[in-house]
N, C-alpha and C positions, 0 to 999 in steps of 0.2 A: 504494500500500500504506500502511495506517495504521501509523505508527511506534509504538515501545514507549512513548515518553513520553506520547503521546496517550492510550493505553490506561490507563497508570498514573494519569494525572490524572483520567480519567473514573471509574476505580474508587475513587479517593480521595473524589470527590464523592459517590458512592453510599454509601460507608462512613460519611461524615459525616452524611448524611441519615438513614441507619438509626439512627445513634447518637442523633440529635436526636429522632426519632420514639419510640424506646424511652424516652428520658428524659422525654417529655411524656405518657406513658400515664396518669399520675395527674391530669393537668389536665382541665379541662372541654373539651367538644367544640369550643366556639368558640375557646378559648385554643390548643388543639392545632392547629386550622386556621390561626390567625394565626401561631403559631410556625413551622409548616411553610412557609407562604408567605414569611415573613421570611427563613428560612434558605435556601430555594430561590432567592429573589431574590439573596441574598448570593453564593451559589455561581455563579449565572448571571453575575453581575458579574465574578467571578474568571475564569470561562470566557471572557468577552468580552475581558478584559485579556490573557489568555493567547493568544487568537486574534490580537489586535493585535500582540503581541510576535513571534509566529511569522510573520505576514505581513510585519512590518517587517524581519525577518531575510531573507525572500525578496527584498524590495525592495532592501535594502542589498547583497545579493549581486549583483543585477542591475546596480546602479550601480558597485560596486567591481570586479567581475570581468568584466562585459560592457559597461561604459560606457553604460548606459541613459541616454537623454536624453528625458524626458517625464514623464507623470503616470500614477499607478496609483490607481484608486478601486475599493474592494470594499464591497459592500452586501448586506444581507439584508433582504428585504421593503422597508420604508420607511425603514430606518436605514442610514446609512453606518458601516461597521465600521472602515474604514481608508482614508486618503487621504494621498498624499505626492507631491511633485513635485521633479524635479532636472534641472538643466541650463539650456540657453540656447535662447531663441526664435530668435536669430540668433547663431551661434557666432562669426562674424567681428567683430561689434559687441559681443559679450559681453552681449547683452540677455537678462536672465534670464527663464525661464519662470515663470508664476504659475498659481494655480488657475483663473484666468479666461482663460488662453491658449487660442486657437482653433486646432485642428489640422485639416488636410485629411483627411477620413475615408476617402477612396479608396473601395474596394468596400463598405465598411460602409454607404455611401450607398444601396446597392441596396434595402435594406429599406424605405426611405422611398418609393421608386418603387413597390415591390410593394404597400405599404399604400395608396398613392394609387389604384392600379388596383383594389384590393379595395374601397375606398370607393365608387368608381364602379360596381362590380359590385353592391354592397349597395344602391345607389340605383337599380338596374335601368337604368343608362345604358350598360352593356355586358354581354356574356356572356363567360365565360372560353373558350368554344368558338368565339367569333367569330374570323374570319380577319383578318389585318392589312390585307388588301386592302379590307376594309370601311371602314377609317378613313384609310388612306394611299393616295391616288390614284397609280396607276402604280408601285406597289411591286413590285419585280422578283421577289419570292418570295411571291405573293399568297395561297397556301394555308396558310402558317404561321399558327398560332393564338396568341392571347394566352397561353393556358396554356403552350404550348411555349416562348414567350419567357421567361415568368416562371421556369420550372424548367430552362432551358438544354437543351431538347430540340429546338430549332429547326433545328440544323445550320448556322446562319449562321456564316460566318467572323468572326474577331475583327478589328475595325478597327485594333487596335493592330498587327496583322500586315500588313494590306494598305494602310492609308492612306498610308504612306510611299512605296509603289510608284506610287500615282496622284496624290498631292499634290506638285506640283513647286515650290511657293513656300512654304517653311516659315515665312516672315515673316508669312504670312496665316493667322490662326487658323481652324481648322475649327469650325463650329457643327453642331448636329444637322441643320439643314436642308442645309448644304453636304455633310455626310456622306451624307445621303439622296440628294442629287443625284449624288454620286460613285458610289453603289451603283446608281442608275438608269442611269448612263452606262456603267459598266464591268461591272456584274453579276459581282462576284467569285464564284468557284465555291464551292458549299456544301461543308461538311465531311462531311455525312451527310444522308440524306433526313430530312425533318421527322418527328419522333417516334421515329426509329430508335434513338438513343442519347444519353446525356448528353455534351454538349460545351460546356464553360463559354465563354460568349461575352458580352463587354461590348457588342457590337453590339445584341444583343437588348434590353438595358435602355435603350440610347440610343433605339431605336425605340419602346419603351414610353413614354418621355418625350414623343415626338411624338404618340402616341395620346392621352395625357392632355391635351395642348394642343389637339388636334383636337376632342375631346369637350367640354372645358370652355371653349374659346375664351379661354383666358388663358395667359400664359407659365408654364412649368413651375415656375420659382422662386416665382412669385406664388401658384400653387395650393398648393405645399408650405407656404409661409409662412402662408396663411390657414386651411388645413385640417389642418395637422399641427403646425408649430412654435409658433404662437400658442396654440392650444388646450392644448398640452402645457406651456406656460410656458417654452419654449426660446428665451429672449430673446437668447442669444449664438450662435445657429445661423443660417446663411445658405447660399445656393447661390452659388457663384462665378459671376460674370458680368461684363459690360462695365462695370458701375457699382460693382463691388466691390473694385477694386484699391486704393482708398484707405482701406479699412476698417482700424481700429486693432485690434491684439490678435492678429491671426493670425500663425502661426509660419511660418518659412522652412524648407523641407525640406532635409535634408543627406544626402549620400552617406556611406558608411562612411569614417571618418577625418575627419568633420565638414567636408567640403568642400561648399559650397553647391550645391544642385541647381537647375538652371535649368528653369523651366516651358517645355514645348514646345508646338507648334502644336495638339496634341490635348487640351490641358488645359481648353478651354472646352466640350467636349462634356459634357452632363449626362445624368442618369438612371442611369448606371452608376457615377458618382463625382461629384466637384465640390461635395459638401456639406462645410462647415466647422462644427465644433462644439467644445464644451468637455466635460470629464469630467462636470461637474455637470449640464449639459444632457442628456447621454446617460443619466444616472441619472434625470432627470425623464422622459425618453422611456421608460425601463424601467418606471417606476412607472405611467405612464398607460396602458400596454398591458394592465395588470391591471384596468382600470376598464371601461368600455364607451363611453368618451367619444370614442375614435378609431375603433374598430371594435367590433362586437358580438363576444362571445367565440366564437360559432359561426363567424363569418366569419374571425376571426383564426386559428382552428384549421386552416383551409385552408392557411395559410402554414406551419404547423408540421408538416403531414403529409408523410411521405416520398413523393416522386413517381416514384421510380426502382426498379422491381422488379429491375433488373439491377445494382443497387448495394447493398452491405451497409448495415445500419441505422447503423453507425458512420461511414459515409462517404456520407451521402445529402444530398439538397437538397430544400427545399420551395419556397416563393415568397419569394425575397429572403433566405433563411436557409439556412445549412448546418446539418445535423442530425447528432448523434452521441450517444455515451454516455460518461459519466465512468468513473473506475476502480471505481465502486460500482454500475454499470449504471443510473445515473440519467440521464434524458433531458436533454440540453443542446442549446440552439439558439444559434448563434453566427455571426459573420462576421468575417473578417480583411480587412485592406485594405493595399495597397501601391501608392503612386503619388507621384511627385515627391519622393522622399526621405522620405515619411511611411509609417509602419508601425504598424498599429493592430489591436486585437482588442476585440470587444464580445461578451461571453458571458453567457448566462442559463441557470440551472438552474431549471426550472419548479416542481419539487416543493417546495423550500424558498425559492423566489424569490431565490436568490443571484444576484448580478450582479457581473461583473468588467469594468471599463473600463480598457484600456491604450491610451494615445495617445502616440505618439512621432514626433518630427520628424527622426529619424535612422535610416536603414536599416542596422542592424548586428546584427540577429537577437539582440538582448540579452534578449528575454523569451520565447524559445522554450521551451515546456514549463512555463512558470511558472503558467499558469492551472490546470493539473492539480494542481500543488502547493497552490495556494490553495484549490481546491475540496476537496481532501483535508483541509485544516485546518478548513474550515467544516463538513465532514461528520463529522469524528472527535470533536468536542467537543460 
């Protein structure tokens, strides 16, 4: 809901503009136009300052009342409206977070996998109706399609639930290949028939990473770097892997109460998670998606289209994106992420190109509902 102070401020702007227009009636047409543009620019600047103050109040409340530990970036179109960071990259060492700190994106990573698949689709190297059995030999569920994996209608069980049952040596890290071998050996029962209903499954995106590797004959992390991160200018973004443990700048995940979160044996599986990035790199990602440099607009729209007739529009899913509506019925596409003590939100409102990036390396629910507040602020003024 738009608060009273937003309405009052907007009305004051309109009254001032009317006063200026009335006072300029005796001026020449050129002078009137210049005067109007000057005053409008002035009040737009005041509006922007007011937005920053309101968003800053939201950020301070997150920090002071909810112990937020991370970074908030708010942008509209190509301009950053607000950015602030608070807390520690490693709470035990009191290493402070910076604007350049890299956070584990968790499930926010899924959009990169989805875009990679759509790039291959755009190049006619796969069809969305292709079955996984066409690309992964001896896959135990061969009739599941790429489309069903992308939108979570495959019925595949989540490996976060079954891996601990079959993996007996937790000192040995699972990879996508070893996860596949596990599924081939034990064939965990499906949750539903393929296409029957929406069942969120990290397993599907891990399998999509294998499909990307099979088609391109290059490692998943290498494909993303060459075809997404470098073209987007995301120089501080990488996929976690065996050679990435010594990278500088990444944050340590924390549990509630700022206890360190130990990475477990499932942390090396990619496709569903494992991308590290910064707030500014995610802003670069947001911007390039409005160009045609990563995907054609018509192809990208496939990712934004609701895929579930049995789900409401406010709780739907496309390809790698959750779909909803804000308090003003404007379309938003977003994804959250929670893994290894990291808790993130990446949200985009397509109509005005608003973008909210919230990256936190402490799971304490400190920013629940804040994106709605921020979108209200951007909408109201």
